[in-house]
N, C-alpha and C positions, 0 to 999 in steps of 0.2 A: 832308500826304494832302490830295487832293481832297477837300472837303466839298460836299453836293448837296443845297441844302434847295428842302424842297417835298413836299407828299402826292403818295405813290405815282401815286394816281390820276389826278393836276392833267400839266401838261405835262411834270413831275420827269421820268415815266414814262421820256420821251426820251431824258433825260440818261443817268437810271441802265441805259438799255439797251443806248446806247455805252459808255459807261464797263466796262459785260459784256464788250460787241464785242472792243475793244482791252485788254482786262487791265489795264485802270486801277485801283489801289484808290481805295477814296473810303469818306465816312463820310455816311451819308443819316441827314438831319435831319429827319424829319418838319415841317411847319409848315401849319396846319389854315387854310381859306379858302371861300367861299361859307358861313360861318356867322356866327350872333352874335357877337360880340367876338373874330372871324378872328385868327390871330398872325398874318397880314400884313398885317394893319391898323394893328399895332402900332407903335411908333419904333423898338423897335430893328432892325424890320426894313426899315421906310422909309428908316436908314441906308444898308441895304443894296443896295434898288429904289426908287427915287422913285414909279413907278409901283403898288408895292403888291402885285406880282402875282408868279406863280412862272412857274418853278422861277428857280434865282438861283446860281451857282458861287462856292465860294473858292478860286481855288488853289492857295496857298501865298500869299495876300496879294491875288493879284490876283481881284477882286470882278467882278462878269459875269450879264448877265442879257437875257431871250431866248432859249429852248428851241433855234429852228432857231441863231442867231449861237453860242450855246455849244458846241453840235455839232459845226458847222464849226472853230472855233476849238480844241475839243479833240482832234477827227482830225487836224487839221495837226498839231498840237505835238505828241501821243504819235503819230509816225504809225504807222501797222501795214497791215496789207494790203487794209484798205476803202481807205482816201487813196489816190485817181489820182495815176501816176506822170509822169502827163504834160501838159502845158496842155491839150489836148483833151478829155483824161478830168476833169481840172480844171473846163473849160469845161460840161460833159454834167453834173456835178454840182452847177454852181449855174442850169444850165438849169433843172431839176427840181424844184430845190431853192427857185427864184423860181415855178415854173408851180405847184408844189403847198402852196405858201403864201400866192400870189394867185388861183388861181383852185378847188385842189378845197377846202380847209380855210375857209374860210370859209361858203361852201355846206353843207359838211359837218356843220360845228357847229351853222349855224342848222337844219340838219335834226332836228338830235342833239337841242335842247332842246325846238323845237315837237309834237316826236311820241314822247319820251320823259322827259327831264330834267325839264319845267317840267310843275307840277301841273296836272290835266286843263283846270281853268279859265280858267290863263295861256296856253294853247296854240294857236296862228293857225292853222288848217290850211291857209289859203290860203298865208300864208308860208310853210310847209312844203311845200307842193305846190311852186312857185315854185325853193326850194332845194333841191328832190328835181330838178327838171329840168336848171337849171345843172350839177349835181352832177354828173346822167350823161351831159353833151357833154363834162367832161372825163375820166368814166370810159371812153367812147368813145375817149380820146387815146392814152389808159393802154396801153388794149385792143389798140389798134394799134400801137405802138410794141411791147409787148413778141407780140406777134404775128412782127415783125419782128427779135426779138434775145431771146435769152432771159431779160436783163438791162436796166436802165436803166442802168448803167454800163459794158453794151456786152457782151463774154464772161463776165465772172463775176460776182456778186452783190457790190456794194460803194458809196459813201457816195452816189451815186444812188437805187439801191435802200433804202439806209439811209433816209434824210430822205423819202421817198415813204411806206415802208412803217410809220414810226413816225406821220403822220396818220394813215393809212388803217384803222390801227385800230381805231376809231373806229365802221369797218362792221360792226364784229363786233358792235356794240352795236344795231345796228338790224334789224329784218326787211326787208330788202330782197331784190327779186325781181333777182338777179345772172346768172342765166342768158345774159344777153346778152355775159357777160365773161368768158367761159372762162379763158383768157390772163390776162387779172389777177386772177380768182381763185383759181387756181393757185398761182401767182406768194407773191399776198397769202402765201397760206397757208401757204405753205412759207418766208415771210419771217416771219412771226411764229412758227412753229414751228423758228425755231434755240435754241439752248441758249445764248442769251444774253437772246434776249427772254422765254423760256422764264422763268430766272430774275428778271427781272425782271417779268412778268406776276403772279407769285408773290406779289409785294408790294402790285400795282397788284390782283390778283380776290382778297384774301382780306381 
């Protein structure tokens, strides 16, 4: 059985969500991070991931880390309706995966840390404002795409949509005015309220 190591409120959430989407049985093994004596910094965990970060999977002896790579691997190995059947569909999946990883997640995480996560005395308003500006530039691109097509994967919700939605979930933790992106907001709310997402969110949000 697939083992998923990581706290549900870490990026392990993304792997749990995908496993639910593709009906893949798994064992979730919570691992602490960001606290004194975090388990992810113990020697047994470094043997799984030399970066000491979450998540990690053990797929019947095949150990892998980095959440985006894990999800692309699992989706390809355990093919289901989300995985694209054509080269063009796989290209679109990779395009949006790289886009969200390179252009959306960095400013999104920076913004979250400096508006929500860090203690008030550690927050940097200028850094947060710059990150929000960068984030909004990418949200415009997503809004325009979803105005042309109902889904990032094409005619139906697929891996391209999953790879972006599992990152943009963090938007729900920020009190941002998103009225300029109605298509994106509707798509995101539909994505994170899929049954598989709701099941993963129960672990994350409790």
